[in-house]
C-alpha positions in Angstrom: 210.7 74.0 -56.1 212.2 76.1 -53.3 209.0 78.2 -53.1 207.1 74.9 -52.5 209.5 73.9 -49.7 209.2 77.3 -48.0 205.4 77.1 -48.2 205.4 73.6 -46.8 207.8 74.7 -44.0 205.5 77.6 -43.1 202.5 75.4 -43.1 204.0 72.9 -40.7 204.9 75.7 -38.2 201.5 75.5 -36.6 200.9 71.8 -36.5 201.0 70.2 -33.0 199.2 67.2 -31.6 198.9 67.6 -27.8 198.4 64.3 -25.9 197.1 66.0 -22.8 194.4 68.5 -23.1 194.3 70.0 -19.7 195.7 73.5 -19.0 198.7 72.6 -16.9 202.3 71.8 -17.2 201.3 68.2 -17.8 199.4 69.2 -20.9 202.3 71.3 -22.1 204.9 68.6 -21.7 203.0 65.6 -23.0 202.8 66.3 -26.8 204.1 65.4 -30.2 204.7 68.2 -32.8 205.8 68.9 -36.3 207.9 72.0 -36.9 209.5 74.0 -39.7 212.6 76.2 -39.6 214.8 78.4 -41.7 218.6 78.5 -41.2 221.6 80.0 -42.9 225.3 80.5 -42.7 226.1 84.1 -42.1 229.4 84.6 -43.9 229.6 85.8 -47.6 229.6 82.2 -48.9 226.6 81.3 -46.8 223.3 79.8 -48.1 219.8 79.9 -46.6 217.5 76.8 -46.6 214.6 75.4 -44.7 213.7 72.2 -42.9 211.2 70.1 -41.1 211.3 68.4 -37.7 209.5 66.1 -35.3 209.5 66.6 -31.5 208.0 64.5 -28.7 208.0 65.1 -25.0 206.7 63.1 -22.0 206.2 64.3 -18.4 205.3 62.3 -15.3 205.8 63.2 -11.7 208.3 65.9 -12.4 210.5 63.7 -14.7 210.6 64.6 -18.3 212.1 63.5 -21.6 212.2 65.1 -25.0 213.3 63.7 -28.4 213.7 65.6 -31.6 214.7 64.9 -35.2 215.2 67.7 -37.7 216.2 67.6 -41.4 217.2 70.7 -43.4 217.1 70.6 -47.2 220.0 72.0 -49.1 223.6 72.8 -48.7 224.9 75.2 -46.0 227.3 77.0 -48.4 226.8 78.5 -51.9 228.4 76.7 -54.8 227.3 73.3 -53.6 224.7 71.6 -55.7 223.2 69.4 -53.0 223.4 68.6 -49.3 221.5 68.5 -46.1 221.7 68.6 -42.3 220.2 66.0 -39.9 220.0 66.5 -36.2 218.9 64.0 -33.4 218.6 65.3 -29.9 217.5 63.9 -26.5 216.9 65.7 -23.1 216.2 64.1 -19.8 215.4 66.1 -16.7 213.3 67.0 -13.7 210.9 69.9 -13.5 210.0 71.6 -10.1 206.6 73.2 -9.9 207.0 76.9 -9.3 203.2 77.2 -9.5 200.3 75.3 -11.1 201.1 76.8 -14.5 204.9 77.0 -14.3 207.6 74.4 -13.8 211.4 74.8 -14.1 214.3 72.4 -13.7 217.7 71.0 -14.9 218.2 68.6 -17.8 221.0 66.6 -19.3 221.1 66.5 -23.1 222.8 64.7 -26.1 222.8 65.9 -29.7 224.1 64.3 -32.9 224.5 66.5 -36.1 225.4 65.5 -39.6 226.2 68.1 -42.2 226.6 66.9 -45.8 227.4 68.7 -49.1 227.9 67.7 -52.7 229.6 69.6 -55.5 228.6 68.2 -59.0 231.4 70.3 -60.7 234.2 68.6 -58.8 232.2 65.3 -58.4 232.8 65.4 -54.6 230.9 64.9 -51.4 231.8 65.9 -47.9 230.3 65.4 -44.5 230.8 66.3 -40.9 229.3 64.4 -38.0 229.4 65.8 -34.4 228.3 64.4 -31.0 227.7 66.7 -28.0 226.8 66.0 -24.3 225.8 68.6 -21.7 222.8 70.1 -19.9 221.0 73.2 -18.9 217.8 74.7 -17.6 214.3 73.8 -19.0 211.0 75.6 -18.3 207.3 74.9 -19.2 204.4 77.2 -18.7 200.6 76.9 -19.4 199.0 80.3 -19.7 195.4 80.9 -20.8 195.3 80.1 -24.5 199.1 79.8 -24.9 201.6 77.1 -23.9 205.4 77.7 -23.7 208.4 75.6 -23.3 212.0 76.9 -23.4 215.5 76.0 -22.5 219.0 77.2 -22.4 221.9 74.8 -22.2 225.5 74.0 -23.2 226.7 70.9 -25.0 230.4 70.0 -24.8 231.8 68.4 -27.9 232.6 64.6 -27.5 233.7 63.6 -31.0 233.8 64.8 -34.6 234.1 62.7 -37.9 234.9 64.3 -41.2 234.6 62.6 -44.5 235.6 63.6 -48.1 234.8 61.4 -51.0 237.9 59.4 -52.1 239.5 59.5 -48.6 239.1 57.5 -45.4 237.0 59.2 -42.7 238.9 61.2 -40.1 237.7 61.0 -36.4 238.7 63.5 -33.8 238.2 63.3 -30.0 237.2 67.0 -30.0 234.5 69.0 -31.6 232.9 72.4 -31.3 230.9 73.1 -28.2 227.3 74.2 -28.6 225.2 76.8 -26.8 221.5 75.9 -27.2 218.4 78.1 -26.7 214.9 77.3 -27.7 
């Protein structure tokens, strides 16, 4: 089963449906895509799993917006029999043309993450939801035969909600901050 998920994840890495076909920043930024990823926790209890995502971006007159949804299959830590991670992210910004093939500019961003895990042995389920708001720098380039987008940004934690089966949810007005690169 996991080999099938890895194969499907690898297959989706190359799928993208550009809405604009011209070789310009306009063509790079106006698109819808499907992506695959592999992630893992790095400590000794960590687990590696894969996921699928959807991403869309629009660009007009320098203004741009991107939206993404990503779902990872499986638990983040070993010993858990089930779980998943869901992410929703939005970016709004303005790109300044550095040339006819390169545009760079600032953005503001929001991201929601929900991590969930189940343990059949203890018949328990836990989840953690986080909200982050911030911004950064975004770039788009259209080179002959290859298109690139990239960003680096920082999201400050707004809130965090933890839930463990059998207990009421606990909400905090703080959460971990997040450095983003992509």
